[in-house]
Backbone and ligand atoms as CSV (ligand in chain L), in Angstrom:
chain,resi,resn,atom,element,x,y,z
A,1,MET,N,N,-34.134,-12.681,-11.446
A,1,MET,CA,C,-33.805,-11.341,-11.968
A,1,MET,C,C,-32.434,-10.878,-11.455
A,2,LYS,N,N,-31.647,-10.298,-12.319
A,2,LYS,CA,C,-30.354,-9.731,-11.900
A,2,LYS,C,C,-30.341,-8.250,-12.268
A,3,SER,N,N,-29.645,-7.457,-11.461
A,3,SER,CA,C,-29.568,-6.021,-11.746
A,3,SER,C,C,-28.121,-5.597,-11.923
A,4,ASP,N,N,-27.931,-4.509,-12.640
A,4,ASP,CA,C,-26.585,-3.962,-12.820
A,4,ASP,C,C,-26.015,-3.551,-11.470
A,5,VAL,N,N,-24.700,-3.689,-11.333
A,5,VAL,CA,C,-24.072,-3.340,-10.057
A,5,VAL,C,C,-22.806,-2.537,-10.261
A,6,GLU,N,N,-22.351,-1.954,-9.153
A,6,GLU,CA,C,-21.021,-1.372,-9.070
A,6,GLU,C,C,-20.071,-2.578,-8.955
A,7,TYR,N,N,-19.494,-3.016,-10.093
A,7,TYR,CA,C,-18.797,-4.312,-10.087
A,7,TYR,C,C,-17.651,-4.387,-9.091
A,8,LEU,N,N,-16.949,-3.244,-8.912
A,8,LEU,CA,C,-15.767,-3.275,-8.040
A,8,LEU,C,C,-16.116,-3.672,-6.610
A,9,GLU,N,N,-17.324,-3.294,-6.177
A,9,GLU,CA,C,-17.754,-3.617,-4.827
A,9,GLU,C,C,-17.736,-5.131,-4.599
A,10,PHE,N,N,-17.933,-5.884,-5.684
A,10,PHE,CA,C,-17.989,-7.340,-5.570
A,10,PHE,C,C,-16.603,-7.992,-5.604
A,11,MET,N,N,-15.574,-7.162,-5.707
A,11,MET,CA,C,-14.190,-7.656,-5.601
A,11,MET,C,C,-13.703,-7.566,-4.154
A,12,TRP,N,N,-14.445,-6.832,-3.325
A,12,TRP,CA,C,-14.042,-6.608,-1.941
A,12,TRP,C,C,-14.627,-7.679,-1.046
A,13,PRO,N,N,-14.101,-7.889,0.222
A,13,PRO,CA,C,-13.027,-7.133,0.854
A,13,PRO,C,C,-11.660,-7.407,0.223
A,14,LEU,N,N,-10.921,-6.325,0.079
A,14,LEU,CA,C,-9.511,-6.392,-0.298
A,14,LEU,C,C,-8.747,-5.843,0.894
A,15,ARG,N,N,-7.616,-6.406,1.157
A,15,ARG,CA,C,-6.836,-5.931,2.294
A,15,ARG,C,C,-6.315,-4.517,2.031
A,16,HIS,N,N,-6.256,-3.722,3.088
A,16,HIS,CA,C,-5.685,-2.380,2.950
A,16,HIS,C,C,-4.217,-2.414,3.379
A,17,PHE,N,N,-3.371,-1.933,2.524
A,17,PHE,CA,C,-1.946,-1.837,2.862
A,17,PHE,C,C,-1.521,-0.377,2.868
A,18,LEU,N,N,-0.404,-0.098,3.530
A,18,LEU,CA,C,0.221,1.217,3.416
A,18,LEU,C,C,1.536,1.008,2.673
A,19,ILE,N,N,1.620,1.629,1.510
A,19,ILE,CA,C,2.839,1.540,0.706
A,19,ILE,C,C,3.705,2.747,1.051
A,20,THR,N,N,4.964,2.493,1.365
A,20,THR,CA,C,5.878,3.619,1.536
A,20,THR,C,C,6.786,3.679,0.315
A,21,CYS,N,N,7.229,4.896,0.006
A,21,CYS,CA,C,8.102,5.090,-1.156
A,21,CYS,C,C,8.921,6.357,-0.943
A,22,GLY,N,N,9.821,6.624,-1.886
A,22,GLY,CA,C,10.732,7.765,-1.723
A,22,GLY,C,C,11.909,7.353,-0.841
A,23,GLN,N,N,12.545,8.360,-0.267
A,23,GLN,CA,C,13.731,8.058,0.550
A,23,GLN,C,C,13.601,8.685,1.913
A,24,ILE,N,N,14.151,8.002,2.914
A,24,ILE,CA,C,14.043,8.501,4.282
A,24,ILE,C,C,14.677,9.893,4.370
A,25,GLY,N,N,13.950,10.824,4.988
A,25,GLY,CA,C,14.446,12.198,5.141
A,25,GLY,C,C,14.400,13.013,3.870
A,26,ARG,N,N,13.958,12.401,2.765
A,26,ARG,CA,C,13.944,13.136,1.500
A,26,ARG,C,C,12.789,12.616,0.641
A,27,LYS,N,N,11.727,13.380,0.524
A,27,LYS,CA,C,10.583,13.005,-0.308
A,27,LYS,C,C,10.049,11.610,0.017
A,28,SER,N,N,9.918,11.266,1.309
A,28,SER,CA,C,9.316,9.963,1.603
A,28,SER,C,C,7.806,10.136,1.714
A,29,ASN,N,N,7.070,9.088,1.388
A,29,ASN,CA,C,5.610,9.228,1.305
A,29,ASN,C,C,4.915,7.924,1.675
A,30,ILE,N,N,3.628,8.070,2.056
A,30,ILE,CA,C,2.791,6.915,2.404
A,30,ILE,C,C,1.515,6.979,1.579
A,31,MET,N,N,1.096,5.840,1.051
A,31,MET,CA,C,-0.151,5.781,0.273
A,31,MET,C,C,-0.960,4.561,0.694
A,32,ALA,N,N,-2.284,4.702,0.786
A,32,ALA,CA,C,-3.159,3.550,1.055
A,32,ALA,C,C,-3.364,2.803,-0.256
A,33,VAL,N,N,-3.186,1.490,-0.230
A,33,VAL,CA,C,-3.331,0.688,-1.446
A,33,VAL,C,C,-4.084,-0.609,-1.147
A,34,SER,N,N,-5.106,-0.871,-1.942
A,34,SER,CA,C,-5.835,-2.138,-1.832
A,34,SER,C,C,-5.590,-3.041,-3.034
A,35,PHE,N,N,-5.218,-2.453,-4.171
A,35,PHE,CA,C,-4.955,-3.254,-5.378
A,35,PHE,C,C,-3.531,-3.807,-5.271
A,36,CYS,N,N,-3.360,-4.804,-4.444
A,36,CYS,CA,C,-2.015,-5.314,-4.140
A,36,CYS,C,C,-2.118,-6.809,-3.869
A,37,MET,N,N,-1.327,-7.620,-4.579
A,37,MET,CA,C,-1.420,-9.078,-4.388
A,37,MET,C,C,-0.117,-9.784,-4.777
A,38,PRO,N,N,0.111,-10.987,-4.218
A,38,PRO,CA,C,1.276,-11.762,-4.656
A,38,PRO,C,C,1.027,-12.297,-6.054
A,39,VAL,N,N,2.063,-12.289,-6.908
A,39,VAL,CA,C,1.886,-12.804,-8.273
A,39,VAL,C,C,2.907,-13.872,-8.634
A,40,SER,N,N,3.861,-14.157,-7.753
A,40,SER,CA,C,4.796,-15.273,-7.967
A,40,SER,C,C,5.401,-15.625,-6.614
A,41,LYS,N,N,5.625,-16.940,-6.423
A,41,LYS,CA,C,6.254,-17.373,-5.177
A,41,LYS,C,C,7.772,-17.440,-5.370
A,42,GLU,N,N,8.198,-17.945,-6.527
A,42,GLU,CA,C,9.628,-18.044,-6.817
A,42,GLU,C,C,9.932,-17.536,-8.213
A,43,PRO,N,N,10.501,-16.384,-8.416
A,43,PRO,CA,C,10.920,-15.447,-7.378
A,43,PRO,C,C,9.701,-14.839,-6.674
A,44,PRO,N,N,9.901,-14.331,-5.440
A,44,PRO,CA,C,8.785,-13.733,-4.720
A,44,PRO,C,C,8.416,-12.366,-5.294
A,45,LEU,N,N,7.235,-12.289,-5.900
A,45,LEU,CA,C,6.816,-11.040,-6.546
A,45,LEU,C,C,5.454,-10.586,-6.036
A,46,ILE,N,N,5.333,-9.281,-5.827
A,46,ILE,CA,C,4.077,-8.660,-5.415
A,46,ILE,C,C,3.730,-7.603,-6.462
A,47,ALA,N,N,2.457,-7.550,-6.872
A,47,ALA,CA,C,2.031,-6.524,-7.827
A,47,ALA,C,C,1.119,-5.506,-7.128
A,48,CYS,N,N,1.379,-4.233,-7.398
A,48,CYS,CA,C,0.562,-3.151,-6.836
A,48,CYS,C,C,0.150,-2.225,-7.976
A,49,ALA,N,N,-1.128,-1.920,-8.039
A,49,ALA,CA,C,-1.619,-0.991,-9.063
A,49,ALA,C,C,-1.756,0.392,-8.440
A,50,ILE,N,N,-0.985,1.327,-8.964
A,50,ILE,CA,C,-0.895,2.676,-8.381
A,50,ILE,C,C,-1.343,3.705,-9.422
A,51,ALA,N,N,-2.262,4.567,-9.017
A,51,ALA,CA,C,-2.784,5.588,-9.934
A,51,ALA,C,C,-1.638,6.382,-10.565
A,52,LYS,N,N,-1.770,6.594,-11.883
A,52,LYS,CA,C,-0.695,7.302,-12.597
A,52,LYS,C,C,-0.467,8.697,-12.045
A,53,GLU,N,N,-1.558,9.316,-11.537
A,53,GLU,CA,C,-1.402,10.699,-11.063
A,53,GLU,C,C,-0.925,10.772,-9.607
A,54,ALA,N,N,-0.834,9.625,-8.924
A,54,ALA,CA,C,-0.416,9.644,-7.512
A,54,ALA,C,C,1.055,10.068,-7.401
A,55,TYR,N,N,1.339,10.797,-6.348
A,55,TYR,CA,C,2.728,11.196,-6.079
A,55,TYR,C,C,3.583,9.939,-5.893
A,56,SER,N,N,2.987,8.919,-5.269
A,56,SER,CA,C,3.714,7.670,-5.037
A,56,SER,C,C,4.180,7.040,-6.351
A,57,CYS,N,N,3.355,7.161,-7.392
A,57,CYS,CA,C,3.716,6.591,-8.698
A,57,CYS,C,C,5.011,7.247,-9.185
A,58,GLU,N,N,5.044,8.573,-9.049
A,58,GLU,CA,C,6.235,9.336,-9.467
A,58,GLU,C,C,7.465,8.869,-8.666
A,59,LEU,N,N,7.299,8.726,-7.349
A,59,LEU,CA,C,8.445,8.355,-6.501
A,59,LEU,C,C,8.920,6.932,-6.782
A,60,ILE,N,N,7.979,6.010,-7.004
A,60,ILE,CA,C,8.375,4.613,-7.269
A,60,ILE,C,C,9.106,4.531,-8.607
A,61,LYS,N,N,8.616,5.301,-9.599
A,61,LYS,CA,C,9.304,5.332,-10.903
A,61,LYS,C,C,10.724,5.854,-10.728
A,62,GLU,N,N,10.863,6.883,-9.879
A,62,GLU,CA,C,12.149,7.546,-9.667
A,62,GLU,C,C,13.161,6.620,-8.999
A,63,THR,N,N,12.733,5.879,-7.979
A,63,THR,CA,C,13.689,5.114,-7.165
A,63,THR,C,C,13.674,3.608,-7.469
A,64,GLY,N,N,12.576,3.118,-8.066
A,64,GLY,CA,C,12.463,1.681,-8.344
A,64,GLY,C,C,12.289,0.850,-7.083
A,65,GLU,N,N,11.813,1.466,-6.009
A,65,GLU,CA,C,11.665,0.743,-4.737
A,65,GLU,C,C,10.366,1.139,-4.041
A,66,PHE,N,N,9.796,0.209,-3.286
A,66,PHE,CA,C,8.663,0.532,-2.395
A,66,PHE,C,C,8.597,-0.527,-1.306
A,67,ILE,N,N,7.863,-0.206,-0.248
A,67,ILE,CA,C,7.650,-1.183,0.828
A,67,ILE,C,C,6.149,-1.348,1.038
A,68,VAL,N,N,5.712,-2.610,1.123
A,68,VAL,CA,C,4.320,-2.906,1.465
A,68,VAL,C,C,4.278,-3.129,2.978
A,69,ASN,N,N,3.589,-2.218,3.699
A,69,ASN,CA,C,3.464,-2.306,5.154
A,69,ASN,C,C,2.060,-2.800,5.491
A,70,VAL,N,N,1.961,-3.744,6.431
A,70,VAL,CA,C,0.658,-4.304,6.826
A,70,VAL,C,C,0.181,-3.586,8.097
A,71,PRO,N,N,-0.866,-2.755,7.978
A,71,PRO,CA,C,-1.295,-1.978,9.156
A,71,PRO,C,C,-2.236,-2.773,10.060
A,72,PRO,N,N,-2.156,-2.580,11.382
A,72,PRO,CA,C,-3.131,-3.191,12.291
A,72,PRO,C,C,-4.445,-2.398,12.226
A,73,PRO,N,N,-5.553,-2.990,12.703
A,73,PRO,CA,C,-6.866,-2.343,12.585
A,73,PRO,C,C,-6.928,-0.934,13.174
A,74,GLU,N,N,-6.182,-0.706,14.266
A,74,GLU,CA,C,-6.296,0.623,14.900
A,74,GLU,C,C,-5.713,1.741,14.037
A,75,LEU,N,N,-5.017,1.401,12.983
A,75,LEU,CA,C,-4.493,2.463,12.099
A,75,LEU,C,C,-5.505,2.888,11.035
A,76,GLU,N,N,-6.714,2.312,11.069
A,76,GLU,CA,C,-7.670,2.579,9.983
A,76,GLU,C,C,-7.869,4.077,9.684
A,77,PRO,N,N,-8.067,4.933,10.711
A,77,PRO,CA,C,-8.245,6.361,10.377
A,77,PRO,C,C,-7.026,6.936,9.639
A,78,ARG,N,N,-5.844,6.441,9.991
A,78,ARG,CA,C,-4.637,6.960,9.335
A,78,ARG,C,C,-4.480,6.380,7.927
A,79,ILE,N,N,-5.000,5.151,7.730
A,79,ILE,CA,C,-5.002,4.579,6.368
A,79,ILE,C,C,-5.840,5.490,5.479
A,80,TYR,N,N,-7.018,5.884,6.017
A,80,TYR,CA,C,-7.904,6.744,5.220
A,80,TYR,C,C,-7.278,8.123,5.003
A,81,TYR,N,N,-6.557,8.623,5.999
A,81,TYR,CA,C,-5.870,9.910,5.792
A,81,TYR,C,C,-4.896,9.775,4.610
A,82,CYS,N,N,-4.121,8.703,4.633
A,82,CYS,CA,C,-3.115,8.512,3.568
A,82,CYS,C,C,-3.768,8.238,2.218
A,83,GLY,N,N,-5.033,7.777,2.248
A,83,GLY,CA,C,-5.745,7.483,1.010
A,83,GLY,C,C,-6.534,8.663,0.466
A,84,PHE,N,N,-6.638,9.731,1.256
A,84,PHE,CA,C,-7.400,10.890,0.789
A,84,PHE,C,C,-6.552,12.151,0.661
A,85,HIS,N,N,-5.273,12.033,0.935
A,85,HIS,CA,C,-4.379,13.186,0.800
A,85,HIS,C,C,-3.183,12.786,-0.049
A,86,SER,N,N,-2.652,13.766,-0.768
A,86,SER,CA,C,-1.480,13.468,-1.590
A,86,SER,C,C,-0.215,14.003,-0.935
A,87,GLY,N,N,0.832,13.236,-1.061
A,87,GLY,CA,C,2.149,13.651,-0.581
A,87,GLY,C,C,2.673,14.869,-1.319
A,88,ARG,N,N,1.998,15.231,-2.411
A,88,ARG,CA,C,2.375,16.486,-3.100
A,88,ARG,C,C,1.972,17.691,-2.253
A,89,ASP,N,N,0.917,17.500,-1.420
A,89,ASP,CA,C,0.371,18.628,-0.648
A,89,ASP,C,C,0.751,18.581,0.827
A,90,VAL,N,N,0.919,17.382,1.364
A,90,VAL,CA,C,1.186,17.255,2.807
A,90,VAL,C,C,2.306,16.238,3.042
A,91,ASP,N,N,2.947,16.382,4.211
A,91,ASP,CA,C,3.924,15.383,4.653
A,91,ASP,C,C,3.136,14.375,5.492
A,92,LYS,N,N,2.856,13.204,4.915
A,92,LYS,CA,C,1.954,12.264,5.591
A,92,LYS,C,C,2.574,11.633,6.832
A,93,PHE,N,N,3.892,11.534,6.882
A,93,PHE,CA,C,4.523,11.047,8.124
A,93,PHE,C,C,4.253,12.056,9.239
A,94,ALA,N,N,4.463,13.343,8.943
A,94,ALA,CA,C,4.264,14.380,9.969
A,94,ALA,C,C,2.793,14.461,10.359
A,95,GLU,N,N,1.891,14.426,9.395
A,95,GLU,CA,C,0.466,14.615,9.668
A,95,GLU,C,C,-0.158,13.449,10.422
A,96,THR,N,N,0.307,12.218,10.148
A,96,THR,CA,C,-0.294,11.044,10.803
A,96,THR,C,C,0.455,10.653,12.074
A,97,GLY,N,N,1.676,11.152,12.225
A,97,GLY,CA,C,2.495,10.765,13.369
A,97,GLY,C,C,3.077,9.364,13.220
A,98,LEU,N,N,2.919,8.762,12.051
A,98,LEU,CA,C,3.513,7.436,11.819
A,98,LEU,C,C,5.036,7.596,11.754
A,99,THR,N,N,5.742,6.567,12.220
A,99,THR,CA,C,7.193,6.693,12.386
A,99,THR,C,C,7.964,6.015,11.248
A,100,PRO,N,N,8.767,6.815,10.503
A,100,PRO,CA,C,9.597,6.206,9.455
A,100,PRO,C,C,10.844,5.570,10.057
A,101,ARG,N,N,11.161,4.370,9.658
A,101,ARG,CA,C,12.379,3.691,10.141
A,101,ARG,C,C,13.205,3.238,8.943
A,102,PRO,N,N,14.534,3.275,9.070
A,102,PRO,CA,C,15.366,2.826,7.950
A,102,PRO,C,C,15.133,1.343,7.669
A,103,ALA,N,N,14.974,1.005,6.397
A,103,ALA,CA,C,14.736,-0.385,6.004
A,103,ALA,C,C,16.079,-1.116,5.874
A,104,ARG,N,N,16.012,-2.406,5.538
A,104,ARG,CA,C,17.246,-3.211,5.470
A,104,ARG,C,C,17.977,-3.064,4.139
A,105,ARG,N,N,17.245,-3.207,3.016
A,105,ARG,CA,C,17.921,-3.263,1.715
A,105,ARG,C,C,17.519,-2.144,0.763
A,106,VAL,N,N,16.482,-1.392,1.110
A,106,VAL,CA,C,16.057,-0.306,0.215
A,106,VAL,C,C,16.148,1.025,0.970
A,107,LYS,N,N,16.128,2.118,0.192
A,107,LYS,CA,C,16.272,3.438,0.832
A,107,LYS,C,C,14.945,3.957,1.379
A,108,VAL,N,N,13.859,3.303,0.979
A,108,VAL,CA,C,12.511,3.679,1.429
A,108,VAL,C,C,12.377,3.378,2.929
A,109,PRO,N,N,11.722,4.264,3.706
A,109,PRO,CA,C,11.492,3.928,5.116
A,109,PRO,C,C,10.304,2.982,5.276
A,110,PHE,N,N,10.348,2.127,6.326
A,110,PHE,CA,C,9.139,1.365,6.654
A,110,PHE,C,C,8.413,2.066,7.791
A,111,ILE,N,N,7.162,1.669,8.049
A,111,ILE,CA,C,6.342,2.306,9.092
A,111,ILE,C,C,6.395,1.451,10.347
A,112,ASP,N,N,6.984,2.008,11.384
A,112,ASP,CA,C,7.192,1.259,12.630
A,112,ASP,C,C,5.889,0.706,13.212
A,113,GLU,N,N,4.804,1.469,13.132
A,113,GLU,CA,C,3.519,1.076,13.745
A,113,GLU,C,C,2.837,-0.064,12.986
A,114,CYS,N,N,3.323,-0.413,11.799
A,114,CYS,CA,C,2.715,-1.521,11.052
A,114,CYS,C,C,3.278,-2.850,11.546
A,115,LEU,N,N,2.595,-3.947,11.182
A,115,LEU,CA,C,2.927,-5.263,11.738
A,115,LEU,C,C,4.003,-5.988,10.945
A,116,ALA,N,N,3.940,-5.851,9.634
A,116,ALA,CA,C,4.857,-6.590,8.758
A,116,ALA,C,C,5.221,-5.713,7.574
A,117,HIS,N,N,6.332,-6.043,6.953
A,117,HIS,CA,C,6.906,-5.161,5.933
A,117,HIS,C,C,7.541,-5.994,4.833
A,118,MET,N,N,7.207,-5.704,3.581
A,118,MET,CA,C,7.830,-6.375,2.452
A,118,MET,C,C,8.592,-5.329,1.642
A,119,GLU,N,N,9.923,-5.417,1.685
A,119,GLU,CA,C,10.731,-4.479,0.900
A,119,GLU,C,C,10.772,-4.975,-0.543
A,120,CYS,N,N,10.449,-4.105,-1.476
A,120,CYS,CA,C,10.357,-4.526,-2.883
A,120,CYS,C,C,11.215,-3.659,-3.792
A,121,ARG,N,N,11.825,-4.336,-4.793
A,121,ARG,CA,C,12.506,-3.629,-5.885
A,121,ARG,C,C,11.715,-3.897,-7.154
A,122,VAL,N,N,11.428,-2.847,-7.896
A,122,VAL,CA,C,10.579,-2.981,-9.083
A,122,VAL,C,C,11.279,-3.842,-10.148
A,123,LYS,N,N,10.594,-4.919,-10.570
A,123,LYS,CA,C,11.107,-5.797,-11.629
A,123,LYS,C,C,10.471,-5.450,-12.964
A,124,GLN,N,N,9.192,-5.072,-12.894
A,124,GLN,CA,C,8.443,-4.741,-14.100
A,124,GLN,C,C,7.457,-3.636,-13.776
A,125,ALA,N,N,7.206,-2.790,-14.763
A,125,ALA,CA,C,6.167,-1.765,-14.590
A,125,ALA,C,C,5.405,-1.679,-15.901
A,126,MET,N,N,4.093,-1.722,-15.806
A,126,MET,CA,C,3.314,-1.625,-17.039
A,126,MET,C,C,2.069,-0.788,-16.793
A,127,GLU,N,N,1.626,-0.144,-17.871
A,127,GLU,CA,C,0.413,0.663,-17.756
A,127,GLU,C,C,-0.789,-0.247,-17.793
A,128,THR,N,N,-1.694,-0.079,-16.827
A,128,THR,CA,C,-2.957,-0.819,-16.853
A,128,THR,C,C,-4.076,0.203,-16.663
A,129,GLY,N,N,-4.564,0.745,-17.754
A,129,GLY,CA,C,-5.635,1.747,-17.676
A,129,GLY,C,C,-5.170,2.988,-16.942
A,130,ASP,N,N,-5.900,3.342,-15.875
A,130,ASP,CA,C,-5.537,4.564,-15.143
A,130,ASP,C,C,-4.426,4.321,-14.121
A,131,LYS,N,N,-3.918,3.092,-14.079
A,131,LYS,CA,C,-2.883,2.755,-13.084
A,131,LYS,C,C,-1.568,2.359,-13.755
A,132,MET,N,N,-0.510,2.390,-12.947
A,132,MET,CA,C,0.745,1.720,-13.315
A,132,MET,C,C,0.780,0.481,-12.438
A,133,LEU,N,N,1.027,-0.662,-13.053
A,133,LEU,CA,C,1.141,-1.887,-12.268
A,133,LEU,C,C,2.631,-2.123,-12.010
A,134,PHE,N,N,3.018,-1.997,-10.759
A,134,PHE,CA,C,4.414,-2.228,-10.386
A,134,PHE,C,C,4.535,-3.643,-9.835
A,135,VAL,N,N,5.398,-4.434,-10.455
A,135,VAL,CA,C,5.667,-5.776,-9.940
A,135,VAL,C,C,7.008,-5.694,-9.224
A,136,GLY,N,N,6.957,-5.914,-7.915
A,136,GLY,CA,C,8.167,-5.758,-7.110
A,136,GLY,C,C,8.665,-7.102,-6.608
A,137,GLU,N,N,9.984,-7.291,-6.663
A,137,GLU,CA,C,10.568,-8.495,-6.063
A,137,GLU,C,C,10.769,-8.228,-4.572
A,138,VAL,N,N,10.302,-9.143,-3.746
A,138,VAL,CA,C,10.441,-8.979,-2.292
A,138,VAL,C,C,11.893,-9.349,-1.930
A,139,VAL,N,N,12.660,-8.318,-1.515
A,139,VAL,CA,C,14.070,-8.564,-1.198
A,139,VAL,C,C,14.281,-8.771,0.298
A,140,GLU,N,N,13.336,-8.326,1.109
A,140,GLU,CA,C,13.364,-8.569,2.564
A,140,GLU,C,C,11.920,-8.597,3.043
A,141,ALA,N,N,11.639,-9.442,4.018
A,141,ALA,CA,C,10.299,-9.474,4.637
A,141,ALA,C,C,10.468,-9.733,6.122
A,142,TYR,N,N,9.859,-8.885,6.953
A,142,TYR,CA,C,10.002,-9.036,8.403
A,142,TYR,C,C,8.745,-8.517,9.089
A,143,ALA,N,N,8.558,-8.947,10.342
A,143,ALA,CA,C,7.337,-8.585,11.079
A,143,ALA,C,C,7.672,-8.440,12.547
A,144,ASP,N,N,6.718,-7.928,13.333
A,144,ASP,CA,C,6.882,-7.853,14.790
A,144,ASP,C,C,7.274,-9.244,15.289
A,145,GLU,N,N,8.150,-9.269,16.272
A,145,GLU,CA,C,8.747,-10.529,16.727
A,145,GLU,C,C,7.713,-11.604,17.090
A,146,ASP,N,N,6.673,-11.206,17.861
A,146,ASP,CA,C,5.694,-12.217,18.289
A,146,ASP,C,C,4.908,-12.783,17.103
A,147,LEU,N,N,4.710,-11.954,16.079
A,147,LEU,CA,C,4.033,-12.451,14.873
A,147,LEU,C,C,4.957,-13.394,14.118
A,148,ALA,N,N,6.224,-12.995,14.009
A,148,ALA,CA,C,7.202,-13.812,13.289
A,148,ALA,C,C,7.358,-15.177,13.960
A,149,ARG,N,N,7.234,-15.194,15.284
A,149,ARG,CA,C,7.375,-16.468,16.020
A,149,ARG,C,C,6.073,-17.260,16.073
A,150,GLY,N,N,5.007,-16.688,15.529
A,150,GLY,CA,C,3.710,-17.382,15.521
A,150,GLY,C,C,3.011,-17.336,16.874
A,151,GLU,N,N,3.425,-16.401,17.756
A,151,GLU,CA,C,2.807,-16.313,19.089
A,151,GLU,C,C,1.553,-15.431,19.078
A,152,ARG,N,N,1.345,-14.716,17.994
A,152,ARG,CA,C,0.175,-13.842,17.873
A,152,ARG,C,C,-0.325,-13.937,16.442
A,153,ASN,N,N,-1.635,-13.897,16.265
A,153,ASN,CA,C,-2.182,-13.915,14.910
A,153,ASN,C,C,-2.280,-12.499,14.371
A,154,VAL,N,N,-2.122,-12.358,13.083
A,154,VAL,CA,C,-2.245,-11.033,12.467
A,154,VAL,C,C,-3.709,-10.621,12.496
A,155,GLU,N,N,-3.959,-9.391,12.928
A,155,GLU,CA,C,-5.315,-8.838,12.851
A,155,GLU,C,C,-5.307,-7.808,11.746
A,156,PHE,N,N,-6.077,-8.069,10.711
A,156,PHE,CA,C,-6.080,-7.150,9.581
A,156,PHE,C,C,-7.163,-6.098,9.751
A,157,THR,N,N,-7.010,-4.998,9.018
A,157,THR,CA,C,-8.082,-3.999,8.973
A,157,THR,C,C,-9.255,-4.626,8.209
A,158,PRO,N,N,-10.485,-4.200,8.477
A,158,PRO,CA,C,-11.634,-4.837,7.839
A,158,PRO,C,C,-11.577,-4.830,6.299
A,159,GLY,N,N,-10.921,-3.842,5.726
A,159,GLY,CA,C,-10.733,-3.861,4.266
A,159,GLY,C,C,-12.015,-3.641,3.486
A,160,GLY,N,N,-12.878,-2.767,4.013
A,160,GLY,CA,C,-14.140,-2.480,3.315
A,160,GLY,C,C,-13.925,-1.720,2.008
A,161,PHE,N,N,-14.971,-1.653,1.222
A,161,PHE,CA,C,-14.919,-0.981,-0.089
A,161,PHE,C,C,-14.839,0.533,0.092
A,162,PRO,N,N,-13.753,1.174,-0.323
A,162,PRO,CA,C,-13.675,2.638,-0.183
A,162,PRO,C,C,-14.480,3.308,-1.294
A,163,ARG,N,N,-15.801,3.353,-1.068
A,163,ARG,CA,C,-16.739,3.797,-2.114
A,163,ARG,C,C,-16.387,5.173,-2.679
A,164,LYS,N,N,-15.990,6.077,-1.772
A,164,LYS,CA,C,-15.689,7.451,-2.211
A,164,LYS,C,C,-14.608,7.465,-3.276
A,165,ILE,N,N,-13.724,6.461,-3.242
A,165,ILE,CA,C,-12.607,6.440,-4.179
A,165,ILE,C,C,-12.943,5.611,-5.401
A,166,TYR,N,N,-13.607,4.474,-5.200
A,166,TYR,CA,C,-13.730,3.524,-6.302
A,166,TYR,C,C,-15.085,3.456,-6.977
A,167,ALA,N,N,-16.121,4.072,-6.384
A,167,ALA,CA,C,-17.436,3.929,-6.999
A,167,ALA,C,C,-17.447,4.539,-8.399
A,168,THR,N,N,-17.868,3.766,-9.385
A,168,THR,CA,C,-17.987,4.291,-10.744
A,168,THR,C,C,-19.461,4.458,-11.083
A,169,ARG,N,N,-20.331,3.826,-10.261
A,169,ARG,CA,C,-21.783,3.952,-10.437
A,169,ARG,C,C,-22.383,4.236,-9.069
A,170,PHE,N,N,-23.617,4.675,-9.048
A,170,PHE,CA,C,-24.377,4.842,-7.809
A,170,PHE,C,C,-23.601,5.679,-6.792
A,171,LYS,N,N,-22.927,6.714,-7.262
A,171,LYS,CA,C,-22.091,7.524,-6.372
A,171,LYS,C,C,-22.906,8.162,-5.260
A,172,GLU,N,N,-24.226,8.291,-5.515
A,172,GLU,CA,C,-25.060,8.980,-4.513
A,172,GLU,C,C,-25.297,8.124,-3.287
A,173,ARG,N,N,-25.091,6.789,-3.368
A,173,ARG,CA,C,-25.416,5.926,-2.216
A,173,ARG,C,C,-24.442,6.113,-1.071
L,1,FMN,C1,C,-8.554,2.152,1.596
L,1,FMN,C2,C,-7.968,2.787,0.355
L,1,FMN,C3,C,-7.383,2.000,-0.614
L,1,FMN,C4,C,-6.803,2.568,-1.757
L,1,FMN,N1,N,-6.231,1.763,-2.706
L,1,FMN,C5,C,-5.633,2.318,-3.788
L,1,FMN,C6,C,-4.995,1.489,-4.763
L,1,FMN,O1,O,-4.936,0.273,-4.653
L,1,FMN,N2,N,-4.414,2.113,-5.839
L,1,FMN,C7,C,-4.457,3.475,-6.008
L,1,FMN,O2,O,-3.910,3.981,-6.998
L,1,FMN,N3,N,-5.037,4.273,-5.087
L,1,FMN,C8,C,-5.612,3.731,-3.987
L,1,FMN,N4,N,-6.203,4.529,-3.051
L,1,FMN,C9,C,-6.140,5.986,-3.239
L,1,FMN,C10,C,-4.767,6.566,-2.896
L,1,FMN,O3,O,-4.338,6.122,-1.630
L,1,FMN,C11,C,-4.864,8.110,-2.936
L,1,FMN,O4,O,-5.085,8.511,-4.277
L,1,FMN,C12,C,-3.676,8.836,-2.342
L,1,FMN,O5,O,-4.078,10.165,-2.075
L,1,FMN,C13,C,-2.443,8.875,-3.216
L,1,FMN,O6,O,-1.439,9.518,-2.481
L,1,FMN,P1,P,-0.109,10.146,-3.091
L,1,FMN,O7,O,-0.518,11.203,-4.143
L,1,FMN,O8,O,0.575,10.757,-1.914
L,1,FMN,O9,O,0.656,9.025,-3.719
L,1,FMN,C14,C,-6.807,3.978,-1.912
L,1,FMN,C15,C,-7.405,4.775,-0.916
L,1,FMN,C16,C,-7.981,4.187,0.209
L,1,FMN,C17,C,-8.612,5.072,1.244
């Protein structure tokens, strides 16, 4: 016997990333994103699906740039803060205490407390249902020195299913 399910739950675990967008000192923002994956090795491309109504969607459209930041597990509460608040209402850098740092090739700041950073320039953008799918070319990629040297393994956040955000069925559970 098989029963109907909340299908999205069966796509998880998905890694949780913090996407930064906007410009340092001017409308910069942080968003929690799980719909994010590599889609080409050469050229290096990453695709992120961002809700059309998200402030981040507006900023990425405006500047054509974003950074995928890889958060360590201890940032989980702040990932959830960034995933439940909009940059239209709050300054997420100020509220979370995360530190914006100037990036190498894009105007978007990266998050100092994260482990690794992929600077992306939008190559393609397409509507996919309730999201905009941004395909970004990775123009720079860097990480904490010990990780880059292979002296430490990356510890990812558990990447559990954010039911409050994605449940389309069984919302009461
Ligand atoms: C763990 C987690 C993962 C999320 N993944 C995505 C995602 O992949 N795409 C998306 O559009 N929203 C995702 N969200 C929801 C956004 O982060 C949320 O709508 C956020 O408030 C948007 O912020 P903004 O309006 O400042 O851009 C996620 C939330 C959480 C907590």
